[in-house]
C-alpha positions, 0 to 999 in steps of 0.5 A: 499499500505504501509503495503504491502511494509512493508510485502514484505520487511519483507519477504525478510529480513526473507528469507535472514536471513534463507539463512544465517543460512542454508549456515552457517550450511551447511559449519559447517556440512561439517567440521571435529570437533575434539574437545573432547567436540563436538558431545555430548549433555552432559551439564557438558562437554559443560559447562566445555569446555565453561568455559575453553575456555573463553579468552583461545585458543582451542589448549591450552584448549584441553589437560586441558579438557582431564586431567580434565575429567579423574580426575573429570568425573561428577558434583559430583566429582567436588563438592566433591573435595577440592580447592587445588585439583581443582586448581592443575588441573587448574594450568597453564590455568590462570584466576583462578576465572573460576575454583573457580566459577565452583567449587562453581557452581558444589556444588550448582548443586549437593546440590540444583538440585541433580547433574542435571544441570538445563535446565532453563536459569534463574536458570542456569544463577544464578550460580557463573561464568555463564554469558550471553555467557555461559548460551547461549552456554549451553542452546543451545548446551546441551538443544536445547534452541534458545538462542544466544551465543555472544563470541568475535568470534560471535561479530567479524562475526556479526560486519562485517556482519552488518558493526557495527561501535561501540565497543562491550561494546556499542552494545552488546544488538544489537549483541544479537538481530541480532544473535537472528534473525539469529539463526536457532531455529531448531538447535540453538546449531549447529548455535552458534558453527558454528558462533564460528568456523567461527570467529575462523578459517575464519573471524579471527582478522587479515587476514580473509579468506573472499574468502572462507567464506560461508557468504561473499556475505551477508557481508556488510564489504566484499561487501564494501571492509571495512573488516579491519575497523571491529570490532571497538576497544577501544584504548588499555591502556599501561600495567603497570609494577611492580617490585616484590620480593619474599623469598624462606624461609628455616628452617630445610630443609623445605620451608615456603609458603603462600596461596593467598586469594581467592578473587583477582588475582591468588586467592587460589594458593600457592606462595613464600611470597613477594610482590611489591617493594615500591619506594626507597626500596631495594629487601632485605628490601622488602622481610623482610617487606612483609614476616613480614606483610604477615606471622608475622615472621622475615627472613634474605635474604642470597643470590640472587636466580634468576630474572624472567620477566613475563607478565600477561593479564593486567600488567607485572612484574620483580621478584627478588627472594632470598634464606632466613634464618628463624630468628624467630616468629610463622607464622600466616595468616595475609595477606594471606589465609593460610601458610605451611612448605613443603619439596621441593618435596611437592611443586610439588603437590601444585598449584603455579602461573606461575611466581613462576614455573620459580623459581622451577629449582633453588629450587626443586631437579631435580627429583621433577621438 
């Protein structure tokens, strides 16, 4: 009797899960998909799109994806490119570690797998920058492997669907298990993309459109009128703010720039030398000290260039910039990866952080901006 009741409950559960998958895919199939990476099973395009879409909105990614494909149409073209070229194509998209990891991964694919992206999840997951989400997305969409892809959109949908009262960091495995049970094994890629689209367009963080959601009747949060309670979030910390000073250093109509070390924020990008202002330190003295520590040369700040404010994901800065006269010394990469003397026109061809871009109108001639 007990076994019979258990079997009936499991049959009902399986039927509900099948219904959710069918209704979700029906909704998905009746939508227009204008993304340039949709409608293909090319693992390179799918992988690239998922890397770009990490922590970046779709409308921002689309033009970057199109330009990237024109320059780098395949794995080999990425693997053979130098880092400056890679970062220039990524410039402005942010989270530059994504580009560095993708470049390194493409080199491995080209060297170890003859340019063919491995369809084995363990081999693919071992590549730089490939986490569980990207692995699930590429394996399911490109290779039809029944693997869930848990991004923030999927987490939001499932947390409301099942009224999960824990933040993502404390229930990631549970979310993956739920999605594995719901997943349509015949169309895992379509199912994963449908969940993503549902979270992006219907089950949004604020003002979700529950009335037109294809899963509302199955949604515990909607049925119990508690949608606003999910997903559970960790309390956000106040972002720190830093004061920064940089110098635009001139010598014989050329500017001295430095390259950030690859490991760390904005790694591999070029910049005007400088750094954080220490307590009690003036802007000019900060520039003199930072340039000496970074490049081993002496400079003299001459006149104020511009002040800008810029917000990053985890902190914000106020940056003061000065034109500087080169006094002496031989530049060395002491606190940076590299250095270079460039003309204002040459700056346009290199990748710089967004904060530095806000200085270009005071540094570059109009035709070079």
